[in-house]
C-alpha atoms as an extended CHARMM CRD file, in Angstrom:
* protein
*
       171  EXT
         1         1  MET       CA              0.0000000000        0.0000000000        0.0000000000  PROA      1               0.0000000000
         2         2  PHE       CA              2.7740000000        2.4710000000        0.9050000000  PROA      2               0.0000000000
         3         3  LYS       CA              5.5300000000        0.9430000000       -1.2020000000  PROA      3               0.0000000000
         4         4  ARG       CA              7.9460000000        3.2070000000       -2.9760000000  PROA      4               0.0000000000
         5         5  ASN       CA              7.8860000000        3.1200000000       -6.7040000000  PROA      5               0.0000000000
         6         6  THR       CA             11.1000000000        1.3740000000       -7.7370000000  PROA      6               0.0000000000
         7         7  THR       CA             11.0890000000        2.7750000000      -11.2780000000  PROA      7               0.0000000000
         8         8  PRO       CA             11.7410000000        6.4910000000      -11.4810000000  PROA      8               0.0000000000
         9         9  THR       CA              8.9430000000        8.3750000000      -13.2160000000  PROA      9               0.0000000000
        10        10  GLU       CA             11.1580000000       11.2390000000      -14.2940000000  PROA      10              0.0000000000
        11        11  THR       CA             14.8410000000       11.4260000000      -15.1140000000  PROA      11              0.0000000000
        12        12  GLN       CA             17.0060000000       13.0280000000      -12.4880000000  PROA      12              0.0000000000
        13        13  GLN       CA             19.0720000000       15.9790000000      -13.7410000000  PROA      13              0.0000000000
        14        14  PRO       CA             22.5950000000       16.1880000000      -12.3160000000  PROA      14              0.0000000000
        15        15  VAL       CA             23.0690000000       19.1230000000       -9.9830000000  PROA      15              0.0000000000
        16        16  GLN       CA             25.3200000000       21.6920000000      -11.6140000000  PROA      16              0.0000000000
        17        17  ALA       CA             28.1160000000       23.3020000000       -9.6540000000  PROA      17              0.0000000000
        18        18  VAL       CA             27.5480000000       26.8620000000       -8.5510000000  PROA      18              0.0000000000
        19        19  GLU       CA             29.3960000000       29.3200000000      -10.7520000000  PROA      19              0.0000000000
        20        20  ARG       CA             32.1600000000       31.1780000000       -8.9800000000  PROA      20              0.0000000000
        21        21  ILE       CA             33.8510000000       34.4510000000       -9.7890000000  PROA      21              0.0000000000
        22        22  THR       CA             37.5660000000       33.7820000000      -10.2070000000  PROA      22              0.0000000000
        23        23  SER       CA             38.6930000000       37.1210000000      -11.6890000000  PROA      23              0.0000000000
        24        24  VAL       CA             37.7010000000       40.7330000000      -11.0730000000  PROA      24              0.0000000000
        25        25  LEU       CA             38.3410000000       43.8160000000      -13.1820000000  PROA      25              0.0000000000
        26        26  GLY       CA             38.1750000000       46.5640000000      -10.5400000000  PROA      26              0.0000000000
        27        27  SER       CA             36.2570000000       49.8300000000      -10.7290000000  PROA      27              0.0000000000
        28        28  GLY       CA             39.3430000000       51.9640000000      -11.3900000000  PROA      28              0.0000000000
        29        29  VAL       CA             40.5710000000       49.8320000000      -14.3090000000  PROA      29              0.0000000000
        30        30  ILE       CA             40.0860000000       50.5800000000      -18.0230000000  PROA      30              0.0000000000
        31        31  TRP       CA             40.8830000000       47.5400000000      -20.1830000000  PROA      31              0.0000000000
        32        32  HSD       CA             41.1310000000       47.2710000000      -23.9900000000  PROA      32              0.0000000000
        33        33  GLY       CA             41.5900000000       43.7490000000      -25.3170000000  PROA      33              0.0000000000
        34        34  SER       CA             39.9560000000       40.3590000000      -25.0060000000  PROA      34              0.0000000000
        35        35  ILE       CA             38.7770000000       38.0370000000      -22.2820000000  PROA      35              0.0000000000
        36        36  ASN       CA             38.8260000000       34.3680000000      -23.3050000000  PROA      36              0.0000000000
        37        37  GLY       CA             38.8700000000       31.1360000000      -21.3450000000  PROA      37              0.0000000000
        38        38  SER       CA             37.0600000000       29.4260000000      -18.5010000000  PROA      38              0.0000000000
        39        39  GLY       CA             35.9220000000       30.6940000000      -15.1400000000  PROA      39              0.0000000000
        40        40  GLY       CA             33.8380000000       33.4790000000      -13.7120000000  PROA      40              0.0000000000
        41        41  VAL       CA             34.6950000000       37.1150000000      -14.3880000000  PROA      41              0.0000000000
        42        42  ARG       CA             33.2700000000       40.2240000000      -12.7230000000  PROA      42              0.0000000000
        43        43  ILE       CA             33.7580000000       43.5930000000      -14.4180000000  PROA      43              0.0000000000
        44        44  GLU       CA             33.4080000000       46.7080000000      -12.2630000000  PROA      44              0.0000000000
        45        45  GLY       CA             35.5990000000       48.9360000000      -14.4530000000  PROA      45              0.0000000000
        46        46  ALA       CA             35.4760000000       49.7850000000      -18.1560000000  PROA      46              0.0000000000
        47        47  PHE       CA             36.1480000000       47.1070000000      -20.7640000000  PROA      47              0.0000000000
        48        48  GLU       CA             36.3200000000       47.4010000000      -24.5380000000  PROA      48              0.0000000000
        49        49  GLY       CA             37.1160000000       44.5010000000      -26.8330000000  PROA      49              0.0000000000
        50        50  GLU       CA             36.0180000000       40.8810000000      -27.1230000000  PROA      50              0.0000000000
        51        51  ILE       CA             34.5730000000       38.5020000000      -24.5140000000  PROA      51              0.0000000000
        52        52  ALA       CA             34.3090000000       34.7410000000      -25.1450000000  PROA      52              0.0000000000
        53        53  LEU       CA             33.9880000000       33.0800000000      -21.7670000000  PROA      53              0.0000000000
        54        54  ARG       CA             33.1750000000       29.5390000000      -20.7160000000  PROA      54              0.0000000000
        55        55  GLY       CA             31.6050000000       30.4800000000      -17.3940000000  PROA      55              0.0000000000
        56        56  MET       CA             29.7950000000       33.3610000000      -15.7650000000  PROA      56              0.0000000000
        57        57  LEU       CA             30.2260000000       37.0230000000      -16.6660000000  PROA      57              0.0000000000
        58        58  VAL       CA             28.9950000000       39.6450000000      -14.1920000000  PROA      58              0.0000000000
        59        59  ILE       CA             28.9390000000       43.3080000000      -15.1270000000  PROA      59              0.0000000000
        60        60  GLY       CA             28.6480000000       45.1270000000      -11.8000000000  PROA      60              0.0000000000
        61        61  GLU       CA             26.8280000000       48.4170000000      -11.2260000000  PROA      61              0.0000000000
        62        62  THR       CA             29.9660000000       50.4310000000      -12.0150000000  PROA      62              0.0000000000
        63        63  GLY       CA             30.8990000000       48.1760000000      -14.9620000000  PROA      63              0.0000000000
        64        64  ARG       CA             30.8600000000       49.4780000000      -18.5400000000  PROA      64              0.0000000000
        65        65  VAL       CA             31.3710000000       46.9750000000      -21.3800000000  PROA      65              0.0000000000
        66        66  THR       CA             31.6180000000       47.7690000000      -25.0970000000  PROA      66              0.0000000000
        67        67  CYS       CA             31.8980000000       44.6730000000      -27.3100000000  PROA      67              0.0000000000
        68        68  GLN       CA             30.7890000000       43.7000000000      -30.7740000000  PROA      68              0.0000000000
        69        69  ASN       CA             29.7030000000       40.3360000000      -29.3360000000  PROA      69              0.0000000000
        70        70  VAL       CA             29.6580000000       39.1410000000      -25.7210000000  PROA      70              0.0000000000
        71        71  ARG       CA             29.6130000000       35.3320000000      -25.4790000000  PROA      71              0.0000000000
        72        72  ALA       CA             29.4210000000       33.5100000000      -22.1370000000  PROA      72              0.0000000000
        73        73  ASN       CA             27.4810000000       30.6800000000      -20.5040000000  PROA      73              0.0000000000
        74        74  ALA       CA             25.7110000000       33.0480000000      -18.1100000000  PROA      74              0.0000000000
        75        75  VAL       CA             25.6250000000       36.8540000000      -18.1010000000  PROA      75              0.0000000000
        76        76  ILE       CA             24.3930000000       39.1020000000      -15.2840000000  PROA      76              0.0000000000
        77        77  VAL       CA             24.1620000000       42.8060000000      -16.1050000000  PROA      77              0.0000000000
        78        78  ALA       CA             23.8830000000       45.3940000000      -13.3340000000  PROA      78              0.0000000000
        79        79  GLY       CA             25.9270000000       48.0190000000      -15.2250000000  PROA      79              0.0000000000
        80        80  ALA       CA             25.9800000000       48.9090000000      -18.9420000000  PROA      80              0.0000000000
        81        81  VAL       CA             26.6570000000       46.7750000000      -22.0100000000  PROA      81              0.0000000000
        82        82  ARG       CA             26.9010000000       48.1180000000      -25.5530000000  PROA      82              0.0000000000
        83        83  GLY       CA             26.9630000000       45.1760000000      -27.9460000000  PROA      83              0.0000000000
        84        84  ASN       CA             25.2090000000       41.9400000000      -28.7880000000  PROA      84              0.0000000000
        85        85  ILE       CA             24.9730000000       39.1950000000      -26.1550000000  PROA      85              0.0000000000
        86        86  THR       CA             24.8790000000       35.4620000000      -26.8880000000  PROA      86              0.0000000000
        87        87  THR       CA             24.3950000000       33.3730000000      -23.7490000000  PROA      87              0.0000000000
        88        88  GLN       CA             22.5110000000       30.4800000000      -22.2550000000  PROA      88              0.0000000000
        89        89  LYS       CA             21.1360000000       32.6440000000      -19.4390000000  PROA      89              0.0000000000
        90        90  LEU       CA             20.8620000000       36.4260000000      -19.2950000000  PROA      90              0.0000000000
        91        91  GLU       CA             19.8330000000       38.3580000000      -16.2120000000  PROA      91              0.0000000000
        92        92  ILE       CA             19.4290000000       42.1330000000      -16.3390000000  PROA      92              0.0000000000
        93        93  ARG       CA             19.1860000000       43.6850000000      -12.8880000000  PROA      93              0.0000000000
        94        94  GLY       CA             17.2050000000       46.8430000000      -12.0990000000  PROA      94              0.0000000000
        95        95  SER       CA             20.2600000000       49.0530000000      -12.6180000000  PROA      95              0.0000000000
        96        96  GLY       CA             21.3170000000       47.2020000000      -15.8030000000  PROA      96              0.0000000000
        97        97  ARG       CA             21.3450000000       48.6930000000      -19.2940000000  PROA      97              0.0000000000
        98        98  VAL       CA             21.8480000000       46.7280000000      -22.5200000000  PROA      98              0.0000000000
        99        99  TRP       CA             22.0980000000       48.3060000000      -25.9730000000  PROA      99              0.0000000000
       100       100  GLY       CA             22.2420000000       45.4210000000      -28.4390000000  PROA      100             0.0000000000
       101       101  ASP       CA             20.5690000000       42.2460000000      -29.6240000000  PROA      101             0.0000000000
       102       102  VAL       CA             20.3270000000       39.1730000000      -27.3950000000  PROA      102             0.0000000000
       103       103  VAL       CA             20.2140000000       35.4470000000      -28.2110000000  PROA      103             0.0000000000
       104       104  THR       CA             19.5220000000       33.2610000000      -25.1520000000  PROA      104             0.0000000000
       105       105  THR       CA             17.6840000000       30.2350000000      -23.7850000000  PROA      105             0.0000000000
       106       106  ALA       CA             16.6720000000       31.8840000000      -20.4930000000  PROA      106             0.0000000000
       107       107  PHE       CA             15.9800000000       35.5380000000      -19.7210000000  PROA      107             0.0000000000
       108       108  VAL       CA             15.4110000000       37.2220000000      -16.3460000000  PROA      108             0.0000000000
       109       109  THR       CA             14.8820000000       40.9130000000      -15.7340000000  PROA      109             0.0000000000
       110       110  GLU       CA             14.0310000000       43.2090000000      -12.8500000000  PROA      110             0.0000000000
       111       111  GLU       CA             11.8660000000       46.3020000000      -12.8420000000  PROA      111             0.0000000000
       112       112  GLY       CA             13.8630000000       49.2990000000      -14.0430000000  PROA      112             0.0000000000
       113       113  ALA       CA             16.1640000000       47.3210000000      -16.3580000000  PROA      113             0.0000000000
       114       114  ILE       CA             16.6020000000       48.5530000000      -19.9360000000  PROA      114             0.0000000000
       115       115  LEU       CA             17.0810000000       46.4330000000      -23.0700000000  PROA      115             0.0000000000
       116       116  ARG       CA             17.3390000000       48.4420000000      -26.2560000000  PROA      116             0.0000000000
       117       117  GLY       CA             17.4450000000       45.8320000000      -28.9990000000  PROA      117             0.0000000000
       118       118  GLN       CA             15.8500000000       42.5650000000      -30.0030000000  PROA      118             0.0000000000
       119       119  ILE       CA             15.7480000000       39.3750000000      -27.9850000000  PROA      119             0.0000000000
       120       120  ARG       CA             15.5670000000       35.9430000000      -29.5770000000  PROA      120             0.0000000000
       121       121  MET       CA             14.7860000000       32.9600000000      -27.3610000000  PROA      121             0.0000000000
       122       122  GLU       CA             16.1070000000       29.6140000000      -28.5700000000  PROA      122             0.0000000000
       123       123  GLU       CA             15.9260000000       26.0430000000      -27.2360000000  PROA      123             0.0000000000
       124       124  THR       CA             19.7120000000       25.7810000000      -27.4000000000  PROA      124             0.0000000000
       125       125  VAL       CA             22.3860000000       28.3960000000      -27.9830000000  PROA      125             0.0000000000
       126       126  GLU       CA             25.7140000000       27.6320000000      -29.6570000000  PROA      126             0.0000000000
       127       127  LEU       CA             28.3940000000       29.8700000000      -28.1040000000  PROA      127             0.0000000000
       128       128  ASP       CA             31.2610000000       28.7560000000      -30.4200000000  PROA      128             0.0000000000
       129       129  LEU       CA             33.8510000000       29.0740000000      -27.6650000000  PROA      129             0.0000000000
       130       130  GLY       CA             36.1870000000       26.4430000000      -29.0750000000  PROA      130             0.0000000000
       131       131  PRO       CA             37.5330000000       23.3860000000      -27.2620000000  PROA      131             0.0000000000
       132       132  ALA       CA             37.7570000000       23.5150000000      -23.4850000000  PROA      132             0.0000000000
       133       133  THR       CA             41.3130000000       23.6330000000      -22.2330000000  PROA      133             0.0000000000
       134       134  GLU       CA             42.0510000000       22.8390000000      -18.6250000000  PROA      134             0.0000000000
       135       135  THR       CA             45.3910000000       24.6510000000      -18.4360000000  PROA      135             0.0000000000
       136       136  THR       CA             47.7810000000       26.3830000000      -20.7700000000  PROA      136             0.0000000000
       137       137  PRO       CA             51.2380000000       24.8350000000      -21.2590000000  PROA      137             0.0000000000
       138       138  SER       CA             52.8400000000       27.5180000000      -19.0660000000  PROA      138             0.0000000000
       139       139  GLU       CA             50.2610000000       26.9250000000      -16.3090000000  PROA      139             0.0000000000
       140       140  ALA       CA             50.9110000000       23.1690000000      -16.5100000000  PROA      140             0.0000000000
       141       141  ALA       CA             54.6970000000       23.7290000000      -16.2470000000  PROA      141             0.0000000000
       142       142  GLN       CA             54.2070000000       26.0540000000      -13.2870000000  PROA      142             0.0000000000
       143       143  ALA       CA             51.9520000000       23.4930000000      -11.5520000000  PROA      143             0.0000000000
       144       144  GLU       CA             54.5570000000       20.7440000000      -12.1250000000  PROA      144             0.0000000000
       145       145  SER       CA             57.2870000000       22.9910000000      -10.7160000000  PROA      145             0.0000000000
       146       146  ILE       CA             55.2330000000       23.7070000000       -7.5950000000  PROA      146             0.0000000000
       147       147  ALA       CA             54.3850000000       20.0150000000       -7.1900000000  PROA      147             0.0000000000
       148       148  ALA       CA             58.0820000000       19.0630000000       -7.4560000000  PROA      148             0.0000000000
       149       149  THR       CA             59.1430000000       21.5150000000       -4.7430000000  PROA      149             0.0000000000
       150       150  PRO       CA             59.6600000000       19.6570000000       -1.4630000000  PROA      150             0.0000000000
       151       151  ILE       CA             57.7440000000       20.8810000000        1.5340000000  PROA      151             0.0000000000
       152       152  ILE       CA             59.9260000000       21.2800000000        4.6030000000  PROA      152             0.0000000000
       153       153  VAL       CA             58.1130000000       21.1850000000        7.8960000000  PROA      153             0.0000000000
       154       154  PRO       CA             60.1450000000       22.5330000000       10.8110000000  PROA      154             0.0000000000
       155       155  PRO       CA             60.4040000000       20.2160000000       13.8150000000  PROA      155             0.0000000000
       156       156  ALA       CA             58.0320000000       20.9490000000       16.6410000000  PROA      156             0.0000000000
       157       157  ALA       CA             59.5260000000       23.2770000000       19.2130000000  PROA      157             0.0000000000
       158       158  GLU       CA             60.0750000000       21.9710000000       22.6960000000  PROA      158             0.0000000000
       159       159  PRO       CA             57.3840000000       23.1710000000       25.0660000000  PROA      159             0.0000000000
       160       160  THR       CA             58.5840000000       26.0070000000       27.2440000000  PROA      160             0.0000000000
       161       161  GLN       CA             58.3680000000       25.7400000000       30.9860000000  PROA      161             0.0000000000
       162       162  ARG       CA             56.8170000000       28.4600000000       33.0390000000  PROA      162             0.0000000000
       163       163  ILE       CA             58.7290000000       29.6710000000       36.0170000000  PROA      163             0.0000000000
       164       164  SER       CA             56.5270000000       31.0030000000       38.7040000000  PROA      164             0.0000000000
       165       165  ARG       CA             57.7940000000       33.8960000000       40.7330000000  PROA      165             0.0000000000
       166       166  LYS       CA             56.8790000000       34.5830000000       44.2530000000  PROA      166             0.0000000000
       167       167  LYS       CA             55.3090000000       37.9090000000       44.9350000000  PROA      167             0.0000000000
       168       168  LYS       CA             57.1430000000       40.1710000000       47.2810000000  PROA      168             0.0000000000
       169       169  THR       CA             55.2460000000       41.0680000000       50.3530000000  PROA      169             0.0000000000
       170       170  ALA       CA             55.5700000000       44.4580000000       51.9090000000  PROA      170             0.0000000000
       171       171  GLU       CA             56.9980000000       44.2090000000       55.3440000000  PROA      171             0.0000000000
């Protein structure tokens, strides 16, 4: 009567790891160039160039991004973005401003957010980020060098003995 069903009725989805921010472009920094690779990046300063990121991209309230195309797995905009965004999930916060077209599978917005452009919702989005690389050759060599360095643990110090002193009494 109260038996558990031994055959699952729906397929269990694996729990995805929480995205972490591993790099920050601070509020006083102005950067021209490209951001490529894996990991989470938060931009609080000004950035102009190209972004192709396997991970999360957060544009903070003081962040200003100008790109022809922003490509990342997840994008959170609390600052300003001028350029097209291709992502699996886009979130525009109340202070966020986006001027450009968006292609995404999931879209979240707060009251006060601005999107000036077109949005196209797709079942799947191809980010064309290239093959995933775990480490660059120089990072791998550095990791091997660190791993080969012996760790020297100093011997434990002998415990010190406390010497008690007698208090002088006023006579």
